[in-house]
Structure formats: C-alpha cells, structure tokens
N, C-alpha and C positions, 0 to 999 in steps of 0.2 A: 697415400689418399691424394687423388689429382683435384687441383682447385679448378674450378669451372666458372668462367666468366658469365656473367649476368645474361650476356646476349645469347649464350648456348644454352641455358636451360630450357626445359621443353615447358611452355608456360599452356596450361590447358584453359582456354577461354569458352565460356560457356555462356549463353543470353538465354534467358527465360522470361516470360511473360505470362500473364493470365490470357486464357482463350476468351475470344471476343463473345462467344456463346453463354460463356458462364456458367456452363454443364457442370455438373458435380462429376467427379471421378468414381465409378463405380466402388473402386477398392478402398480409395482412401475418404469416400465422402467429403471430400473437400474439392474446391476450383479447381478445372483442369488447367494444365500449363500447355504452352506451344514452347519449343526450344530451340535454340541454334538459328538456324537458316530462316525457319517458319516464324520465330520471334520477330527477325528483321523485317521479314516481307510484311508483316501485321502491322508492323510500327510505322514502314514507310506509306502503307495504304491510309492508316489511320490519319498519319501526319496530313497528308495530301488532300482528305476529305474533311478534315476537321477545319471549321470557320474560327476566325478570330473571335475572342470571346466567350468560345463554346466550352473551353476548359476553365473550370473556377481556379481562379489565383494564378492563371497563368495567361495573362491577355496577349502575349507575344507568341503563343503556340497556335499554328493554323495556317490556312491559305485562303485566297480571293476566289478559289476555282468554282465552288458553287454559285457565286453571286455573277461570275463571267460566263456561266452556262446561257445566261439571258440575253447574252448580245449576239449580233448577227454573226453566223459562222463563216468567216473568210479566212483566208491565207494569214492575215494579221493578227487576228483573234487566236488562230491556233499557233501562231508562233509565240503570243502572250501568254496561252497556256501552258506552253513548253517552257519558257523562263520562269514563270511561276513555279512549277513543279521543280525546276532546279533549284531554285531560290530557297525554296522549303525545305527540300532533302539536304541539301548543302548546309544550311544554317540549322537544323534541327535532328539530324541524324549524323552523329561522328562517327558511327561505327562504320560508315561505307564510304566510298569514294565512286560518284557516278562517272559512268562511262558512255551513256547516252540515253534519251528520253525521244520516244516516237510517239507522235500523235497523230491519229488518223482519222478523217471524217469522210464517210462515204454517203452522205445525206441523210434525211431522217433526223432524229432527236439524241442519237447516240455518237459519243466520242470515245474513239479506243485510245488507251493509254499502255505505253509499255515502257517500264523503267529498267533500265541494265545499270548493273552496279557489281562493284567489287567490295566484299569485305575487307577492311583493312587488315593486311598482314597475312592475305589468301591469294591465292593467284586466279581461282575460277570465277568467272563471271555468272552472278544470278540475274533472274529477270522477276518482276513482280508486273502482272499485267490485269487491268480492270477496266470500266467503262464508267463513263461518266455520261449521266442522263437527264434532262429536263425533266423534273417532277413538278 
C-alpha cells in the first residue's frame, strides 16, 4: 500500500446554494438547488446587488452600488463602481480570485458590468455579467 500525501489526494469540491427563484423541484418537492459554477455566479451577483443592512444579522454584507446609481454618470463614478465591486467580491467571496471587472456605460440609465474571476484551485476564468439600472 502506497502512502499518498495530503496534497496528492483528489479532493472533490462542490458548491451548492438555493436557487433564487425558490421554485420547488418537481421530483423531490424540495427547493431547487444551483451547483458549482452557477452557485458562485449567483453568489457574486447577490453580494454586489445587496445593500448594507439588507441581510438580517449581517450588517457588513453588501455594497453601496444601488445608492451610487443615482450619482451623475462620468468616468470617476464608473471607476468608483468598479472599485466597489472589487472590494465586495474580494471581501465576501473567498472562493474566487478576481481577474478583471469591466464597467460599460453607453448612455441611458443602464450600466453593464462584467466580473471575470477564477475559482480558487482551478485554471479556467469564469464570467458573470449583469445590468445595473436606476429604478
């Protein structure tokens, strides 16, 4: 029997989370789940779009993005949005390493956000993108 060092073990890492839609799974009649990459994408989107104080008993979870959307859109504000996204994801999502955050504004009331990241321990770069809108 050969001894395997801890670093040589094949560790399976799975990430699971409840689906945002809170729809029932038709087979189990339980809440549906999102797994692995989709769970992390959902988590990043939720962290960025959550305001401070919105989650009970977690006053430090969230970002200032929604309140920043009502400022004048200019180059400086877009850089502030980008740095806020970097701060939130770096602080609250330890499973990923950010590679880039792209913020695009082409007029109107929408800002396109693209967050590129790598899951810790993996090589592939993942992307989650969403729109920020004044409502």
